[in-house]
C-alpha positions, 0 to 999 in steps of 0.5 A: 499499499502506497503514501510513502512520499508523504510525511504525514496522514492525518485523519479526523476521528469521527465519520472518518475513523469511527461510524459516530455521526448518525449517532451524534446526530441523534444524540444532539437532537436529544441535547437541543430538545432538552435545552429548548431549541429546535434544530432539524437533522439537516441543520445539525448536520450542516451547522455541529458535524465536524464544528469545534465546541465554540462554534457549536456553542455560538450556533446554539446561542444564536438559536436561543437567544442567551448565553450558555453556562461555560462547559454546558456540553459536559452535563450531556457527555454520558448521552454520548458515552451510552450510545457510543458503547452500545453503537459504535463501530469503525468505519468500513475498510479503515482497519485494513487502510491503516494496518497497510499504510506506510506513510507516518499517520495520526488522528486529529479531531475537535473532540477532547483527548478522553474522547478520541481515546474512547472511540478508538478503543471501542473500535478496536483502533487504539493500537493503530495511533498509541501516542499520535493523538491530537485534540483541539483542546491542544490549540487556541482554536478549533477547525475551521481554524488550521491550527490544529493540523499545523500543531499535529504536523509539527508535533510529527516533524512534518512538512505541511505542505507534505501533509494529506488530511482526511476528513468527513466535514466541511469545517475540516475541509477548510482547515485543511485548506488553511494549513496549506495540505492536501484535502480528502474529502470522505462522503461515505457516511452523512455528509453529502459530496457536495459539502466537500466538493471544491478545488483542491479536494479529493472527494471519495466514498469508499475508505478502501479507495484511500491508499490509491488516491493518496499514492495518486496525488503523491504521484502528480505532486498536486 
């Protein structure tokens, strides 16, 4: 399996490594109802999936018309914990991809470290990443800012222009471009391809195709 001409492949976690997006959308809807605000599934998908905690909070506060208490999301963490423990699985094909990828790789997610490690542990992906786990908690700004991806590259000793980012959200794709990295948009989950498409982004719907796509980008230097 190829991809070794790259300095680093950076994977998002939710929706790319673990098949969590449907679960998250359902739990998000429950939380919004508890807060007394209504979002459709389409709005949750567009506004929340792949966003940082700061972006999410701002969207909810705008709809509510009031401020939320600090760390308001913590009181709902048990809902995600229970749903993930019961239903979370790895994205189809990703285990084989990780096992055969020869380029260095890591995970960089807007989730916190505990949440990322929990998801990797439940889906038996932990051994593929060990300590190569980066969180938005490590940087001043989450996605769509480039801070997280640049932090991951710096920590791994990689040149940003020789990094590839695998994302499933528009926020993540924007962050990859802002970091000067190659963007690969995975649309095999809930996010429609149209939300990921754009100049400089390779969109694909089968995770097993990723090594071939990485190799093609390496060969062209695009």
